[in-house]
Every structure is written in structure tokens, then in C-alpha cells.
N, C-alpha and C positions, 0 to 999 in steps of 0.2 A: 504494500500500500504506500508506494512512494509519493505519488502526486497528492493524495489527500493529506498526508502528513506534512508535506511541504506547504500546501495551501493553509493549513491550520497554523503552522509555525510562522509563516509570513503574515498571516492575519493577526496573530498575537503581537508581532512587532508593529504592525499598523495601529492597533488599538493602543499599545504602549506609547508610540510616538504621538498619536493624536491626543492622548491624555496630557503628555508633557507640553505640547504646543498650546493646548487649551489653557493649561495653567499659566504658562508664560504670557499669553496674550490677554486672557480674561480674568485670571486669578481665581479660577474655579477649583477650589480645594476638593469638593466632593467628586468632581469629574476626575481629578488627578488620582484620588484614592481608589475609586471604582475602576478607572482605566488601568492603573498599575496592577491592581489585583487580578482583573480579568486578563490583562495583557500577559503577565507572567504565567498565569494559569494556562492560557491558550498556548503560549510558547512551550511550556513544559509538556502539555498533552500532545502537541504536534510532534515534539521530539520523541515522545512515547509511542506515537503511531508509527513514526519512522523506524523505531527500534523493535516494533512488534509487541509492545507491552499491552496487556489487557486493560489496565487503567487508562492508558492513553486513548484507547478506542471508546471507553465509556465517557471520560470527561470531555473529550473534544466536542462532541455534539451537544452535550449538556451545557457546557460553558458558552457555546455559541448561541444556543437558544436563550440562555440567561442574559447574554449581552444584547441580543435582539430585543428582548422584553424590557430590560432596564433602560437602554438608550432610546428605544422607541417611545416608551412612556415619558422619558425626560424630554424628548423632542416635542411631543404633543403638549406637554405641560408648559414648556417654555415658549413654544410656537416658532422656534427657529430650526432651520434644517441643518446648519453647520454649527457645531461638529456632531451633535447627538444623532440627528437624522441620517447623516452620512455614515456613521458607524453602524447604525441599525440596518441601513440598506446594504452595506458591505457584509453584514452578518448573514443576511438572507442569501446573498450570492455565494458566500463561503459554505453555507449549508448545502446549497445545490451542488457545488463542486466537490464537497466531501462525500455526499451520498451517491453521486453519479459518476463513477470512474469512467475514463474514456476507452479503456481497452483491457485485454487480459493481462498486459504487463503491469497495470496499476493494482491488480489484486494481490 
């Protein structure tokens, strides 16, 4: 499962980077805490998927769904698309890429 693991790990880095940028530009401490927690969790689970660990396969989709729910709710509550809505949208794309591998070599 090379491609899904890479997708989750890269997505974890994107969430982590978005959290840091959001904190530096808007001073959002809650976004920083949640983004770092989810980012490091996604990065670790992506690496777990790449290594074939069972916990990686469990936590990667669970954390991605939690990120989608958290940042989707935050986006609708605040009414702004960037950065919360963007992260929620990327979460949905990540879920699709995780669950639909492209070929036999991805399994």
C-alpha cells in the first residue's frame, strides 16, 4: 500500500504546515493545537501504512474523517473557506485517494 501511505503522510505534512501558517498569520492558537495534533497523527499513521503496520491502517482513515469533521465544522462556524474549509476539502480528496488505489501495485 505504497500510494495510500504516501498520500496520508503528505496530507499530514499539509495539515501541519497549514496549522503553522494559520498561527503565524492569524494567531489562531486553537487551529495550531488541533492542526499539530492531527498533522503529527496523520504523518505517523501514513508512515505506519507504508510500513504495513495495522494501527496505521486503522488510524489513517479515522484521523482523516476527524479532520474533515473538525475543520468542516470550524469553517461553517467561522464562515471562511481558508484555511479551515481548504483543509476539510483536502481531507475528502485524501479519503478518496486512500480508499481507491489505482492498481494492483498499490495493494
